[in-house]
C-alpha positions as a LaTeX table, in Angstrom:
\begin{tabular}{lrrr}
\hline
Residue & $x$ (\AA) & $y$ (\AA) & $z$ (\AA) \\
\hline
Met1 & 9.98 & 0.36 & $-1.65$ \\
Pro2 & 9.05 & $-2.18$ & 1.49 \\
Leu3 & 5.40 & $-2.80$ & 2.37 \\
Phe4 & 5.00 & $-3.39$ & 5.31 \\
Asp5 & 2.35 & $-5.09$ & 8.01 \\
His6 & 1.17 & $-3.99$ & 11.11 \\
Gln7 & $-1.16$ & $-4.40$ & 13.79 \\
Cys8 & $-2.77$ & $-1.52$ & 15.90 \\
Leu9 & $-2.43$ & $-2.67$ & 19.50 \\
His10 & $-5.37$ & $-0.63$ & 20.97 \\
Cys11 & $-7.87$ & $-1.55$ & 17.75 \\
Asp12 & $-6.59$ & $-4.46$ & 16.95 \\
His13 & $-6.65$ & $-3.35$ & 13.20 \\
Val14 & $-4.28$ & $-4.29$ & 10.74 \\
Phe15 & $-3.28$ & $-2.38$ & 7.48 \\
Glu16 & $-0.23$ & $-2.05$ & 5.25 \\
Val17 & 2.37 & 0.70 & 4.71 \\
Leu18 & 4.65 & 1.51 & 2.04 \\
Leu19 & 7.78 & 2.98 & 3.85 \\
Lys20 & 10.36 & 5.05 & 2.29 \\
Arg21 & 13.24 & 5.07 & 4.31 \\
Gly22 & 13.43 & 7.29 & 6.89 \\
Glu23 & 10.10 & 8.02 & 7.05 \\
Asp24 & 8.32 & 8.75 & 10.37 \\
Leu25 & 6.42 & 4.98 & 11.48 \\
Pro26 & 2.54 & 5.55 & 10.60 \\
Val27 & $-0.11$ & 5.42 & 13.65 \\
Cys28 & $-3.51$ & 3.35 & 12.36 \\
Pro29 & $-6.00$ & 4.89 & 10.49 \\
Arg30 & $-8.56$ & 3.19 & 12.16 \\
Cys31 & $-7.67$ & 4.66 & 16.05 \\
Gly32 & $-4.76$ & 7.52 & 15.20 \\
Ser33 & $-2.57$ & 5.18 & 17.74 \\
Ala34 & 0.83 & 4.63 & 17.36 \\
Asp35 & 0.66 & 1.65 & 19.76 \\
Leu36 & 1.92 & $-0.39$ & 16.79 \\
Arg37 & 3.52 & $-3.87$ & 16.47 \\
Arg38 & 4.51 & $-4.97$ & 12.65 \\
Leu39 & 3.93 & $-8.20$ & 11.51 \\
Val40 & 5.87 & $-10.77$ & 10.35 \\
Gly41 & 5.50 & $-11.11$ & 5.98 \\
Ile42 & 7.20 & $-10.66$ & 3.15 \\
Pro43 & 7.85 & $-6.96$ & 2.08 \\
Ala44 & 7.96 & $-5.87$ & $-0.90$ \\
Phe45 & 11.23 & $-4.74$ & $-2.56$ \\
Arg46 & 12.06 & $-2.66$ & $-5.73$ \\
Val47 & 14.77 & $-3.78$ & $-7.94$ \\
Ala48 & 15.23 & $-2.44$ & $-11.36$ \\
Gly49 & 13.85 & $-4.26$ & $-13.64$ \\
Asp50 & 12.45 & $-6.51$ & $-11.41$ \\
Ala51 & 9.30 & $-7.13$ & $-13.58$ \\
Ser52 & 7.52 & $-8.84$ & $-10.24$ \\
Gln53 & 6.86 & $-6.05$ & $-8.58$ \\
Val54 & 4.18 & $-3.98$ & $-10.60$ \\
Gly55 & 2.41 & $-8.13$ & $-10.59$ \\
Arg56 & 2.50 & $-7.83$ & $-6.74$ \\
Ile57 & 1.51 & $-4.06$ & $-6.95$ \\
Glu58 & $-1.26$ & $-4.98$ & $-8.51$ \\
Arg59 & $-2.66$ & $-7.57$ & $-7.14$ \\
Arg60 & $-2.22$ & $-5.84$ & $-3.98$ \\
Val61 & $-4.90$ & $-3.45$ & $-5.67$ \\
Lys62 & $-6.92$ & $-6.20$ & $-6.42$ \\
Asp63 & $-7.29$ & $-7.75$ & $-2.74$ \\
Tyr64 & $-8.51$ & $-4.41$ & $-1.94$ \\
Leu65 & $-11.43$ & $-3.89$ & $-4.74$ \\
Lys66 & $-12.54$ & $-7.41$ & $-3.98$ \\
Asp67 & $-12.77$ & $-6.40$ & $-0.27$ \\
Gly68 & $-14.79$ & $-2.98$ & $-1.43$ \\
Lys69 & $-12.04$ & $-1.28$ & 0.23 \\
Trp70 & $-11.17$ & 1.40 & $-2.83$ \\
Arg71 & $-9.72$ & 4.36 & $-0.66$ \\
Asp72 & $-7.32$ & 2.18 & 0.70 \\
Ala73 & $-7.15$ & 0.26 & $-3.63$ \\
Thr74 & $-6.09$ & 4.13 & $-4.29$ \\
Arg75 & $-4.00$ & 5.47 & $-1.66$ \\
Phe76 & $-1.67$ & 2.28 & $-1.73$ \\
Ala77 & $-1.66$ & 3.23 & $-5.60$ \\
Asp78 & $-1.07$ & 6.33 & $-5.39$ \\
Gln79 & 2.30 & 5.21 & $-3.00$ \\
Ala80 & 3.26 & 2.85 & $-5.31$ \\
Ala81 & 3.17 & 5.26 & $-7.93$ \\
Ser82 & 5.26 & 7.74 & $-6.49$ \\
Leu83 & 7.86 & 4.90 & $-4.91$ \\
Thr84 & 8.81 & 3.36 & $-8.66$ \\
Arg85 & 8.95 & 4.26 & $-12.55$ \\
Ser86 & 7.02 & 1.89 & $-13.71$ \\
Asp87 & 4.11 & 3.36 & $-16.06$ \\
Lys88 & 1.60 & 0.35 & $-15.13$ \\
Val89 & 1.50 & 1.37 & $-12.19$ \\
Lys90 & 1.11 & 5.13 & $-12.40$ \\
Arg91 & $-1.83$ & 3.95 & $-14.73$ \\
Ile92 & $-3.45$ & 1.69 & $-12.52$ \\
Ala93 & $-3.33$ & 4.54 & $-9.90$ \\
Asp94 & $-5.18$ & 6.98 & $-12.86$ \\
Lys95 & $-7.68$ & 4.44 & $-13.52$ \\
Leu96 & $-8.66$ & 4.30 & $-9.79$ \\
His97 & $-9.25$ & 8.17 & $-9.40$ \\
Glu98 & $-10.86$ & 8.34 & $-12.95$ \\
Lys99 & $-13.31$ & 5.55 & $-11.02$ \\
Thr100 & $-13.86$ & 6.75 & $-7.41$ \\
Lys101 & $-14.58$ & 10.46 & $-9.32$ \\
Ala102 & $-17.75$ & 8.92 & $-11.21$ \\
\hline
\end{tabular}
């Protein structure tokens, strides 16, 4: 599950995207521009049986929540849950959906 950081060259917004193989490049969630630059970072790859992947996803969600970015945290957790077999990641996404409904 490659996780890439991108910077919009139009509005300078930095965001991360989980990309599946062959998936189109994203557009900026802030301004909609397709003029992006991929930033150097540590990509997250799902390795079968790698429990550290769940920890990385959990930390990333917590970082979003600390910054008050509930929508981004929920979107990231949903994408991670769709790309991993971990029940824990799916429970994280479900909890976020429950909190946003309340």
